[in-house]
N, C-alpha and C positions, 0 to 999 in steps of 0.2 A: 605464519609470518611473525617475526619477532616484534615485541613491543619496544617503543622508544624508552629512553632513560626515565621518563616520567613514571613508568610502570615497573621499574625494577623493584625487587623485593626490598623492603626497608623494615626497620624495627618500630616504625611509628604506627602501630595498630590502633584502630579506633575502638576495639573491643576491650574494655577494661573491667566490665562487670564479671562476676564469677558465680553464676547460679549453681546450685547443687545438682547432682544427677537426679533424674526423676524418681520419686518415691514409688515403691512397688516393683522396681525392676528385678530385684532378687526373687520376687515371687514367681517370676517366669522362668527361672533357671531349671525348674523341674520339667519344663516343656522341651528341653534339649533333645530328648528322645522321641518327640512327637512325630506324627506322620507328615506327609506332604501338605502344602497349602492347598486348601479346597479349590477345585477347579483348575489346578495347574499341576505340572510335574516338578515344581520347585520344592526344595527341602526346607522345612521349618528349622531343622537341626542346623543346616548350613547357615541359614540366615542369622539364627541366634549366635552361632559360633563367631561369625564375622563381626557382629555388633559388639560382642564381648571383647574380641581382639581390639576393636576400635577404642573401646573405653580404656582398656589396659594400656594402649599406646598413648592416649591422651594423658592418663595418670603418670606414665613414665616421663613424658615431656615435662609435666609440671613439677615432678620430683627433681629433675635435672637442675643443677646449680649454675650451669653455663648459660649466661644471658647475652653472650656476644652475638649469636644468631637467633635472638629471641623469637622472631617471627619468620625464620627462614629454615625451619627444620625439615629434613628429609625423613620419610618413613620407609619402612621395609617394602621392597618392590612387590613381594608376594601379597602383602596386605593391600597395596594399591590396586593390584589386579583383582583381588577379591571384592574390594569396594566398587571397582568399575563394573564388575559383574552384577553386584547388588543394584547399582545405578541403572543398568539395563533392565534388570528384573522389575524395577519400580515403575516401568512403563506398563506393566500388566495390571489390569483393573482389579483382578482378584488378589494380587499381591498387595496392592494399595489398601484394599479393605483390611487385609490381615495386619499390615503395618500400622494402620490407624488403631486397631484394637490393641496393638502392642505399644501404643504411645510413642511411636517413632518420631513424630514431630518434636515432642518434648525432648527426647533423647538426642536427636540430631542437633537441635538448637543448643543444647548444653555442650555438645562436642564442638560446635562452631565457636562458641564463646570461650572455650578452654584450649582449643588446639593452637599450636604454634607452627603447624605445617600447612603451607598454602594449598598443596594438592588435596589434603584431607578436607580443608574448608571448601575448595571448589567442588569436590565430589558430593559432600554433604548438602551443599546448597543446590547442586544439580538434582539430587534425589528429592529434596523438598520441592523443587520446581515440578518434578513429575507428580508428586503427591498432590500438589495444588491443582492439578487438572481434574481431580475428583471434587465435585461441588461441595460435598459434605465436609471434606478435609479443608477445603478452601474457606468455607464459612467459619470453621473453628479457628483457623489461622487468623482470619480477619477480626474475630472477636477477642483476640488476645493482644492487648496493647504492648506487652513486653515483646511479643514476637514481631510486631510491626516495627517497634523501636530497634530491635536487633537488625532487621533487614535493611532499614534505612541507614543504620550505622555502617553496614557493609558497603554502601555506596562510596565510602571514604577509603575502602581497601585499595592499596596501591597495586595489587596483583590483577593484571588484565584478565586472566582466565577466570578468576573468582568473580570479577565484575560481569563477565559474559553471563554467568549463571545467575547472578543477583538480579540483573535486569530482566532475565527470562522469568525468574520467580515473581518479580513485581508485576510484570505484564500478565502472567497467569492469574495472579490474585485480583487484578483489576478487571479481568475478563468476566467475572461473575457479579451480577448486579447487587446481590445481597451484601457484599462486603466493600463495595466501591467507596461509599461515603466515609468509612473509617480510614481507608488508605489515603484518600484525597485530603481529608482533614489533617492527617498526620503530615502529609507532604507539604501542605500550605504552611504548617507551623515551622518548617525548615526550608521554605521555598527558595530563598536567596542562595543558601548553601548548596541545595540540590541543583538549582539551575546553573550555578557557577561550575559545579562539578561536571554537569552534562556538557557545557560549552568547552571545558578543559579537555574532556575525553574526545570530543569531536575534532578539536584542533591539534591534538597531540598523538592520538592512537593510530597505529598502522594495522590494527586487527580489524578486518572487515566485518567479522561476526559481531564484535563488540560495537562497532559503529552502527550496524544494523539493529542490534538489540536496544541501543541507546535511542536511535531514531524511533523505534517502535514504542518505547515508553513515552517519548514526547508526543507521538501520534495519538495514543490512547488517552493521555491526559488532556490534550487540547480538544479531542473529540468529545470527551465525557463532561468537561467542565468549562463553561463559557468564560468564567472569570480567569482561569489559568490561560485560556486561549488568548484573551485580550492582553493579559500581562506579558505573556511570552512572545507575542507577535511583535518583536522589535528587531532592530537592525543587528544587534550584536549576536543574537541567536541565529539569525539568517546568515550572517557572515561565517559563523562556526559551522553551519550546515554545508555551506559551499566548500569549506575546507575539507570536511568529511567526504564530500562527493569527489574531490580530487583524488582521494585514496581509493574510493569505491570504483570509480571509472564511470563511463557514460553508456556502456552497453546495458540493455534491459536486464535487470536482475532484481530480486526481492529487496535488496538493501537500497538500491537507487529509487525504486518505486515508492518505498516508504517515505523517503525524503521529498519526492515530488508531491505526494499526498499531504505531507506537512506544509509545503508551500501553499497548496490549495486551501488548507484549513486557515493558514495565516491570512490569505487573501480575503477571507470572510469578515475580517475586522478592518476598521479604518486605518489603524496604525500599521497593521500588517500589509495592507495594500500600498500604503505610502512607502514602506521599507522595500517592498518588491519592486515598485516603480523606480526607486533610486538605484536598484541593481539590475535593471531590465536587460542590460547587455549580457551579463552573465547568465541571467535566466533564459534569454533567447537561445543562447548557445546550448545550454543544457537541454531545453525542450526540443529543439530541432535535432540535436544529435540523437536523442531518445527516439523521436519519430522516424528519423531516417534509418536507424538500425532496425526498428520494428517493421517498417514498411518495406524493408529489403527482402522480407519473406514473400513467397508466392501468394499466400493468403494471410492477411492480418488476423490474428486470433482474438477477435473482438469479444468472444464469449468468455475468454480467460482474462483478458487485459482491460475489460470495460471500465473498471473503477479507476485505473491509472490513466487510461486514455482520456477519460472524461476530465480528470484533474489537469492533464496537459492542455487540453483544448480550452478549458476554463481559464487557465493561466494565460494562454495565448490571446484569448479575447480580452483579458484584463490589460495586457500590453497594448492592444489596439485602442482600448478605450481610455486608459489612464494617461498614456504618454501623448501630450498635446503636440509634441514635436516629432511624432513617429515618422521614421524615414525607412522605407522598404529597402533602400540601398545599404543601410547599416544593419538590417535584419540578417541574422546569421543564416546563410543559404536560403534567402527569401524566395528564390525561384523554385526551390524544392517544395515549398509549403503547399501549393495547390495539388501537386502530385501526391503528397502524403494524405491530404484531406480526402481526395478522391479514392485513394487506395483503401482508406478506412471505410468510406461510404460504400464502396463496392462490397466489402465483407458484411457490413451492417444492414444493408438494404433488405435482404430476404427475411430478416428478423422483424422488421418494422412494417414493411409493405407486403400485401398479399394480392394474388392475381384474381381478377374477375374477368371472365370471358367477355369480349366485346361482341355485341349482337349485330347482326345484319337483319334486314326486314324478314318477318315471318318465321323467326327462329324462336326456340324455347327461351324462357327467362334466364338471365345471367346466373351463373353458379360459381361459387368460390372454388379456386383451384390451389392445390399445394405445389408451389414451385420453389424448391429450396436452392436450386442452382440455375441461374439465368445464363445460358450458354452463349447467346449472341443477340444482336439487335432484333433479328427476326422473331426470336422467342419472346423478347420483351414486348414487341408490338402486337403480339397475338392477344394481349390482355390489357385491361385497364387495371391500374394498381391502386388499391385502397389502403390507407394507413389503418392499422389495427394493432394496438399494443396491449390489448386486454389480457393476453396470455403470455406476454413478454416479460422476461426477468427485469426487475427494477433497475439493475445496474445498466442494462442495455438501453432502457428508456432514458435514463439520465445521460448516457453517452450520446444518444441521438439528439437530445436537447442541447448538449454542449457542442456537438458537431454543427448543428443548425446555426447556433449563435456565432461560432467561429467563422463559418462560411459566409454568413450574412455580413458580419463585421469586416471581414476581409474584402468582400465585394464593394462595400461602401467606401473603402480606402482607395480603390482604383480611380485614378483621375479620368475625367470624361474624355480627355484627349491625352494619350500617353506620349511622353517625350521619346523620340527615337533613340534606340540603343540603351534605354534605361531598363532597370529590372522589371518595371511594370510593362514595358514593351515586350520583354522576353516572356513574361507570364501570359500576356494576351496572345502572343504568337503561338505559345504552346496550346492554349485553349482553342485557338482557331484552326491550327494545322496538324497538331500531333495528338491531342487528346481524343480518345475513342468516343464515338458518338453516343454509345450506350452510357458512358460515364457522365456525359453532359446531360443526358436525360435524367439521370439520378440527381445531378446537381440542381437542375431546374425544379424537380419534384420537391426536394427538401426545403428550398427557399420559397417555393410557391405555397408550402404548408404554413408559412408565417403569415397567415391571413389577418392576424390582429395588428400587423404593422401599419402605421399611417402611410409610410412610403414603402413601396414594393421593391424589394431587391431584384425581382425578376424584371420589372420594367426598367430598372436602372441598368441591368445587364444588357437589355435590348438597346438602350441608348448608347452605352459604351461601345458595344459591338458595331452599331451603325456609324457612330462618329469616328471610329478608327478603321472603318472599311473592312471589318471582319465579317464577310458575307456568309461564310459557312457557319460560324458561331451564331449569327443572327437567325439564320434559317432554322438551325436545330432548336434554338430557344422557342421560336414561334411554333415549330412542329410539335415540340414536346407539350406545350400548353394546349394545343389543339387536340393532341392524342388523349390527354388526360380528361378533357371535356367530352370525349367520345363524339367528336363532330364528324361522324361518317355520314355520307349521303343516306338519308332515310325518307320513306314516304311520309306524307303529312298525316297519314292515318295511323302511323306506328305509335303504339302506346309506350309510356315510360316503363322500362323493365325494372324488376325488383331484384335485390341481391339476397340470396339465401345462404 
């Protein structure tokens, strides 16, 4: 997708320093005839040849007296193809080790500083991004203040494709704990300029990959540094992110999910929560569209989407709690919310709850059963279901807690007596007449698990169903409570069974 005019190539390059080519480079020229790179089928000779061509090309650009297109020079197409092949090669871990020994970071940095060809800069930064995936290389990059300074200068580059790779390189370098403090310290020194550039990109770029990479940088910085998270959790950045989402679209995709998680990080600060509350209508629309798209699948992929679903549900709870004038009638597709919540719960339930056979008199002790798929209500009622997250992935446990909170907060908003033809009336009608009984059992179980609450959401659901004449819903709630307590007819001599 083409960039907007803000990212047209210009002659206003931020790179004005002119470091020399790395010392010792000529010492490697005798290796042109060397064998293949150890552990690969890649040729050392070919790699050396391409790098020497690259240096010669940069020297030729600098010798040119034509300054009209100072930073918009095209390079030979064959050389571009060879550089792209080298870029692909640099994803190989053995190639990375060899390139480190060959001082490739120093060489490529010098090329970036001297080149006037945007595509050469893009490819060289892309190669550095691949090299940064090696922890040793990344540590060396992070220890070099000149390198950090060069990368941060590249954020001012007007070329969108170069920026894509620059943000990826930054993200990779921040991914290793050893070098994080050096990068964060340098970013704080230029914090205002970098933040303004981030907001400018979000509001002006049409390149979805660039918007994604920009969002990822914001994400990792706010996640790693509480000070930056507090400072950046403000309305102007929030507005810029919503502008970026207009370009990204509302269908579930990595770019959109990064921005959703950014909103969740912002909600952890007082200023961020206030900013989100002030834009709650836009936030509702985004969150509900995401949920509706995701829940349109036969089974919600909670194991894959746990982190982002938890962020969505956390933000929905924030809307319920923060907005004192909350109105379900103004909530974007509010009647779809319980359907989405129950669809997520259906997929999540087998990860959190595990079956224990219900005993009848004179039977052997209860035993744990592995039931990954609950086919119907009859299968569900064969067992008592115990919560056990000891072997569950942390992301799924967090999702369960977020879902619990969202469901409970949602139930507390239901008026004890719903106005006829209102959205609340439609929601209660769905729960009473259309919602599967099995799903209602799930619902009761997760809110019943909130035993620490002073007021019980289960008891309130019984009150609401009774006061609105929802007899089926009321019966299922009572039956579900009874089932979990294992209140089957037993002899008075039956001993309490144990779970193994």
